[in-house]
C-alpha positions as CSV (number, residue, x, y, z in Angstrom):
1,M,-41.7,180.9,-173.9
2,E,-40.6,177.3,-173.5
3,I,-40.5,176.1,-169.8
4,K,-37.2,174.7,-168.6
5,H,-37.6,171.6,-166.5
6,R,-35.0,170.1,-164.2
7,H,-36.0,166.6,-165.1
8,K,-38.2,164.7,-167.5
9,V,-39.9,161.4,-166.4
10,L,-41.8,159.0,-168.7
11,L,-44.6,157.0,-167.1
12,V,-45.2,153.9,-169.2
13,A,-48.2,151.6,-168.9
14,N,-50.1,149.0,-171.0
15,T,-53.2,151.2,-171.3
16,G,-54.3,154.8,-171.0
17,W,-56.9,153.5,-168.6
18,N,-54.2,152.3,-166.2
19,L,-52.4,155.7,-166.3
20,Y,-55.7,157.7,-165.8
21,N,-57.1,155.6,-163.0
22,F,-53.9,154.7,-161.1
23,R,-51.1,157.1,-162.0
24,L,-52.8,160.5,-162.3
25,P,-52.0,161.6,-158.7
26,L,-48.3,160.8,-159.2
27,A,-48.2,162.6,-162.5
28,R,-49.8,165.7,-161.0
29,F,-47.5,165.6,-157.9
30,L,-44.4,165.5,-160.1
31,R,-45.6,168.2,-162.4
32,L,-46.4,170.6,-159.5
33,R,-42.7,170.1,-158.5
34,G,-41.3,171.3,-161.8
35,I,-40.8,167.9,-163.4
36,E,-41.9,167.3,-167.0
37,V,-44.1,164.3,-167.1
38,V,-44.7,162.4,-170.4
39,L,-47.3,159.6,-170.5
40,V,-46.7,156.6,-172.8
41,S,-49.2,153.9,-173.6
42,P,-51.2,152.3,-176.5
43,K,-54.1,154.4,-177.6
44,D,-57.5,153.9,-175.9
45,A,-60.5,155.9,-174.8
46,Y,-58.7,157.4,-171.8
47,V,-55.9,159.1,-173.8
48,E,-58.1,162.2,-174.4
49,K,-58.7,162.5,-170.6
50,L,-55.0,162.4,-170.0
51,Q,-54.4,165.1,-172.6
52,A,-57.3,167.1,-171.1
53,E,-55.3,167.1,-167.8
54,G,-52.5,168.9,-169.8
55,F,-50.1,166.0,-170.1
56,R,-48.2,165.1,-173.2
57,W,-48.9,161.6,-174.4
58,I,-46.9,159.3,-176.7
59,E,-48.4,156.3,-178.4
60,V,-46.4,153.1,-178.2
61,Y,-47.1,149.8,-180.1
62,L,-47.9,147.2,-177.4
63,N,-50.1,144.2,-177.9
64,R,-51.1,143.0,-174.4
65,R,-52.3,139.6,-175.5
66,S,-49.5,138.8,-177.9
67,T,-46.7,136.3,-177.1
68,N,-45.2,136.5,-180.6
69,P,-41.4,137.2,-180.2
70,L,-41.4,139.4,-183.3
71,L,-44.1,141.6,-181.9
72,E,-42.4,141.9,-178.6
73,L,-39.2,142.9,-180.4
74,L,-41.3,145.6,-182.2
75,T,-42.5,146.9,-178.8
76,I,-38.9,147.0,-177.5
77,G,-37.7,148.7,-180.6
78,H,-40.5,151.3,-180.5
79,L,-39.8,152.1,-176.8
80,T,-36.1,152.3,-177.5
81,Y,-36.8,154.9,-180.2
82,I,-39.0,156.9,-177.9
83,Y,-36.4,156.8,-175.1
84,F,-33.6,157.9,-177.5
85,R,-35.7,160.7,-178.8
86,E,-37.1,162.0,-175.4
87,K,-33.9,161.5,-173.4
88,P,-35.7,161.3,-170.1
89,S,-34.0,161.5,-166.7
90,A,-35.9,158.4,-165.8
91,V,-38.6,156.0,-166.9
92,H,-41.2,154.5,-164.7
93,H,-42.8,151.2,-165.9
94,F,-46.1,149.7,-164.7
95,T,-47.4,146.1,-165.4
96,I,-45.3,143.0,-166.3
97,K,-45.0,143.5,-170.1
98,C,-44.0,147.2,-169.7
99,V,-41.4,146.3,-167.0
100,L,-39.9,143.7,-169.3
101,C,-39.9,145.5,-172.6
102,G,-39.4,149.0,-171.1
103,T,-36.4,148.0,-169.1
104,L,-34.7,146.3,-172.1
105,A,-35.4,149.5,-174.1
106,A,-34.0,151.7,-171.3
107,K,-30.8,149.6,-171.2
108,L,-30.5,149.9,-175.0
109,S,-31.1,153.6,-175.1
110,G,-28.8,154.4,-172.2
111,T,-31.5,155.8,-170.0
112,R,-30.0,156.6,-166.6
113,G,-32.9,156.0,-164.2
114,I,-35.3,153.0,-164.3
115,L,-38.1,152.4,-161.8
116,N,-40.2,149.3,-162.2
117,A,-43.5,148.8,-160.4
118,I,-44.6,145.2,-159.9
119,T,-48.3,145.8,-159.5
120,G,-49.4,142.2,-159.3
121,L,-48.3,139.0,-161.0
122,G,-51.4,138.3,-163.1
123,Y,-52.1,135.6,-165.6
124,I,-48.5,134.4,-166.4
125,F,-47.6,133.7,-162.8
126,N,-50.9,132.3,-161.6
127,S,-52.5,130.3,-164.5
128,P,-51.9,126.5,-164.5
129,Q,-52.1,126.5,-168.3
130,L,-49.0,125.1,-170.0
131,K,-48.7,128.3,-172.1
132,A,-48.6,130.4,-169.0
133,Q,-46.0,128.2,-167.4
134,I,-43.7,128.4,-170.4
135,L,-44.1,132.2,-170.5
136,K,-43.4,132.3,-166.7
137,S,-40.0,130.6,-167.2
138,I,-39.1,133.0,-170.0
139,V,-40.1,136.1,-168.0
140,I,-38.2,134.9,-164.9
141,F,-35.1,134.4,-167.1
142,F,-35.2,138.0,-168.3
143,F,-36.2,139.4,-165.0
144,R,-33.1,137.9,-163.3
145,W,-31.1,139.8,-165.9
146,I,-32.8,143.2,-166.1
147,L,-34.1,143.8,-162.5
148,T,-30.6,143.4,-161.0
149,D,-29.1,146.1,-163.2
150,R,-27.5,148.8,-161.0
151,R,-29.7,151.5,-162.6
152,V,-32.9,149.7,-161.6
153,Q,-35.1,150.3,-158.6
154,V,-38.1,147.9,-158.1
155,V,-41.3,148.8,-156.2
156,F,-43.7,146.1,-155.0
157,Q,-47.3,146.6,-153.8
158,N,-47.4,143.7,-151.4
159,I,-44.9,141.8,-149.3
160,D,-45.8,138.4,-150.8
161,D,-44.7,139.4,-154.3
162,L,-41.5,140.9,-152.9
163,K,-40.6,137.7,-151.0
164,F,-41.3,135.6,-154.1
165,F,-39.0,137.7,-156.3
166,A,-36.3,137.7,-153.6
167,Q,-36.5,133.9,-153.2
168,L,-35.9,133.5,-157.0
169,K,-33.0,136.1,-156.7
170,L,-34.7,138.3,-159.3
171,I,-34.0,141.5,-157.4
172,V,-31.3,143.3,-155.3
173,P,-32.8,143.9,-151.8
174,Q,-30.9,147.2,-151.5
175,R,-32.6,148.5,-154.6
176,T,-36.1,147.4,-153.7
177,A,-39.0,149.2,-152.0
178,L,-42.5,148.2,-150.7
179,I,-45.2,150.8,-151.3
180,R,-48.6,149.3,-150.8
181,S,-50.9,150.3,-153.6
182,S,-51.1,153.3,-155.9
183,G,-53.2,155.0,-153.2
184,I,-56.8,156.1,-152.9
185,D,-58.5,159.5,-153.1
186,I,-60.1,159.6,-149.6
187,N,-62.3,162.6,-150.5
188,R,-63.8,161.0,-153.6
189,F,-64.3,157.7,-151.8
190,S,-65.9,158.9,-148.7
191,P,-68.7,157.5,-146.4
192,S,-70.7,160.7,-147.2
193,C,-71.3,159.2,-150.6
194,S,-73.0,156.1,-149.1
195,V,-76.8,156.4,-149.2
196,P,-78.3,152.9,-149.0
197,K,-81.8,152.8,-147.3
198,S,-82.2,150.3,-144.4
199,S,-85.5,149.1,-146.0
200,A,-84.0,148.5,-149.4
201,T,-82.9,145.1,-150.7
202,P,-79.3,144.4,-149.7
203,V,-76.7,144.8,-152.5
204,V,-73.7,142.6,-152.9
205,L,-71.2,144.2,-155.3
206,F,-68.5,142.6,-157.4
207,A,-66.5,145.2,-159.4
208,S,-63.5,144.3,-161.5
209,R,-62.3,143.4,-164.9
210,L,-64.3,140.3,-165.8
211,L,-61.5,137.7,-165.6
212,I,-61.6,134.1,-164.4
213,E,-58.7,134.9,-162.1
214,K,-60.7,137.6,-160.4
215,G,-63.1,134.9,-159.1
216,I,-66.1,135.9,-161.0
217,L,-67.2,132.3,-161.6
218,E,-67.2,131.6,-157.9
219,Y,-69.1,134.9,-157.3
220,V,-71.9,133.9,-159.7
221,E,-72.0,130.4,-158.2
222,A,-72.2,131.9,-154.7
223,A,-75.1,134.1,-155.8
224,R,-76.8,131.0,-157.3
225,I,-76.4,129.2,-154.0
226,L,-77.8,132.0,-151.9
227,K,-80.8,132.6,-154.3
228,N,-81.6,128.9,-153.9
229,R,-81.5,129.3,-150.1
230,G,-84.1,132.1,-150.4
231,I,-81.7,134.9,-149.5
232,R,-83.1,138.3,-150.6
233,A,-80.3,140.3,-152.1
234,T,-79.2,141.9,-155.4
235,F,-75.9,140.5,-156.7
236,Q,-74.3,143.1,-159.0
237,I,-71.4,142.7,-161.4
238,V,-69.7,145.9,-162.5
239,G,-67.0,145.8,-165.2
240,A,-66.4,144.5,-168.7
241,P,-64.5,141.6,-170.3
242,D,-60.9,142.3,-171.1
243,P,-60.1,141.0,-174.6
244,G,-56.4,141.7,-174.0
245,N,-56.3,139.1,-171.2
246,P,-56.3,135.3,-171.9
247,S,-58.5,134.7,-168.9
248,S,-61.3,137.1,-169.9
249,I,-64.8,135.7,-169.8
250,S,-66.9,135.6,-173.0
251,Q,-69.8,137.8,-173.9
252,K,-71.8,134.6,-174.4
253,L,-71.3,133.6,-170.7
254,L,-72.3,137.1,-169.7
255,S,-75.5,136.8,-171.8
256,D,-76.2,133.4,-170.2
257,W,-76.0,134.9,-166.7
258,D,-78.2,137.7,-167.8
259,K,-80.9,135.3,-169.0
260,E,-80.6,133.3,-165.8
261,E,-81.3,136.4,-163.7
262,I,-79.1,135.4,-160.9
263,V,-76.9,138.5,-161.1
264,D,-77.4,142.1,-162.2
265,I,-74.9,143.0,-164.8
266,K,-74.1,146.7,-164.9
267,G,-71.2,146.7,-167.4
268,H,-68.4,149.3,-167.2
269,V,-69.0,152.5,-165.2
270,D,-66.7,155.5,-164.5
271,D,-68.4,156.7,-161.3
272,I,-68.0,153.5,-159.3
273,E,-68.3,155.4,-156.0
274,K,-72.1,155.7,-156.6
275,L,-72.5,151.9,-156.8
276,I,-70.2,151.3,-153.9
277,G,-72.3,153.8,-151.9
278,L,-75.4,151.9,-152.6
279,S,-73.9,148.5,-151.7
280,T,-74.1,146.5,-148.5
281,V,-71.1,144.3,-149.0
282,V,-68.2,144.4,-151.5
283,V,-66.7,141.1,-152.7
284,L,-63.5,140.2,-154.6
285,P,-62.9,136.4,-154.6
286,S,-59.6,136.7,-156.5
287,H,-57.4,133.6,-157.3
288,G,-54.3,135.7,-156.7
289,G,-51.9,137.8,-158.7
290,E,-53.1,141.1,-157.3
291,G,-50.9,144.0,-156.3
292,V,-53.3,145.7,-153.9
293,P,-56.9,145.5,-155.4
294,R,-58.2,149.0,-156.0
295,I,-61.9,148.0,-155.5
296,L,-61.2,146.8,-151.9
297,L,-59.5,150.1,-151.1
298,E,-62.3,152.1,-152.6
299,A,-65.0,150.2,-150.7
300,A,-63.1,150.3,-147.4
301,A,-62.7,154.0,-147.8
302,M,-66.5,154.3,-148.1
303,E,-66.9,152.2,-144.9
304,K,-68.1,149.0,-146.7
305,P,-67.4,145.6,-145.2
306,L,-65.2,143.5,-147.5
307,I,-65.1,139.8,-148.5
308,A,-62.0,138.7,-150.3
309,T,-59.8,135.6,-150.7
310,D,-56.8,134.8,-148.6
311,V,-54.3,135.6,-151.3
312,P,-51.4,138.1,-151.8
313,G,-52.7,141.6,-152.3
314,C,-56.1,141.0,-150.7
315,R,-54.4,140.3,-147.4
316,E,-52.9,143.8,-147.5
317,V,-56.4,145.4,-147.3
318,V,-58.6,142.9,-145.4
319,D,-57.9,142.2,-141.7
320,H,-59.8,139.0,-141.1
321,E,-62.9,139.6,-138.9
322,K,-62.0,143.3,-138.4
323,N,-62.8,145.1,-141.6
324,G,-64.0,142.0,-143.5
325,F,-63.5,138.4,-144.1
326,L,-60.8,136.3,-145.9
327,V,-62.1,133.1,-147.5
328,P,-60.2,130.3,-149.4
329,A,-59.8,131.0,-153.1
330,K,-62.0,129.0,-155.6
331,E,-64.5,128.0,-152.9
332,A,-67.9,129.2,-153.9
333,L,-69.8,127.6,-151.0
334,Q,-67.6,129.2,-148.3
335,L,-67.9,132.5,-150.1
336,A,-71.7,132.2,-150.1
337,N,-71.7,131.3,-146.4
338,V,-69.8,134.5,-145.5
339,I,-71.9,136.7,-147.7
340,E,-75.0,135.3,-145.9
341,L,-73.4,135.9,-142.5
342,L,-72.8,139.6,-143.2
343,L,-76.2,140.2,-144.9
344,E,-77.8,138.9,-141.7
345,D,-75.7,141.1,-139.4
346,L,-75.9,144.8,-140.5
347,E,-74.5,146.1,-137.3
348,R,-71.3,144.0,-137.9
349,C,-71.2,145.4,-141.4
350,K,-71.3,148.9,-140.0
351,A,-68.5,148.2,-137.5
352,M,-66.3,146.5,-140.2
353,G,-66.9,149.5,-142.5
354,I,-65.7,152.0,-139.9
355,A,-62.6,149.9,-139.3
356,G,-61.9,149.7,-143.0
357,R,-62.0,153.5,-143.4
358,K,-59.5,153.9,-140.5
359,K,-57.1,151.5,-142.2
360,V,-57.3,153.3,-145.5
361,L,-56.7,156.7,-143.9
362,R,-53.7,155.2,-142.1
363,D,-52.1,153.2,-144.8
364,F,-53.4,154.0,-148.3
365,N,-54.0,157.7,-148.7
366,D,-52.8,158.6,-152.2
367,G,-51.0,161.7,-151.0
368,D,-48.8,159.5,-148.7
369,V,-48.2,157.0,-151.5
370,V,-46.9,159.5,-154.0
371,R,-44.6,161.0,-151.4
372,K,-43.1,157.6,-150.7
373,T,-42.7,157.1,-154.5
374,A,-41.0,160.4,-154.7
375,K,-38.3,159.2,-152.3
376,V,-37.6,156.3,-154.6
377,Y,-37.2,158.8,-157.5
378,D,-34.3,160.3,-155.5
379,L,-32.5,156.9,-155.8
380,I,-32.7,157.0,-159.6
381,G,-31.4,160.5,-159.9
382,V,-34.6,162.5,-160.0
383,R,-34.7,164.9,-157.1
384,V,-38.3,165.6,-156.1
385,T,-39.0,168.3,-153.5
386,I,-41.6,166.9,-151.1
């Protein structure tokens, strides 16, 4: 017998990976409350995992790297067709391209409720390259038109991005919310999983997509500096290049680092909590454009001290000199100095880790985050029982 649902909501992202790693708690929460949840993304290795969770998935044509207007029109057209066919009560878009193309499709299809999540500004808003600056002007033009629509609610993950959009008059303050991060599973990422031995070589962990804007070049240079100083530590890199992003590092550069033996390259892993548990310090020297970096939340939840850059998003997680350190972006020497400082003071590492776990429990529990998101759903006509 077909189940009757009060509402149908489409969650739309640029990868199945994004939906599986960041949106699954929200999807489960909505489903438990009688809402039909349909997931929309391009096809990748995580689609089968989403379907194994019992969710219906729809493939959409979306080329993350493309700036070809004809291909963007194809994406908008495909999303419009999906929205016409599915007739959802609301659509929830994640990442810049999905927000742009999806909102245009929702307007064309007459979809009543539109929720847009600005989860970081990324390459277009942070790269100094001419191509990025041109794209930024185009995106701002369309954002000013689509984000001020009366059907649209916009959620930001950090206050800096919200203020930036407000200054450019891209949003309506009364239809805007601040919900910091997509939340973290405090049971999966728990101090009980941390098992480093005091006699073992300290481990410094960098875990992220391997993009220039994530600060990976500065991290490797900091490792090189510390090795030359005679600092005894293992500098790990966890993650893979992202061919869909213009700032992705090359396989050749990874190979060169591997030959140099300055860093220990682990590649992509699914059980990141195991490597966090074995680490001494977790580092993310981002150039900016973050929403709220997931790796910092995961590490803080596992009582690891953090080193990040003083940029939007990272500032949401790291309280300077309390649960970690904030350093200037693109400054490898200062990054190296702070890493050395923590490696030589394990008691301080422990105290910072405890403070970080307390902050995650207070501000970033995924259960609290989905309940806050559910309240925004009420504003777009989808009543969620909390």
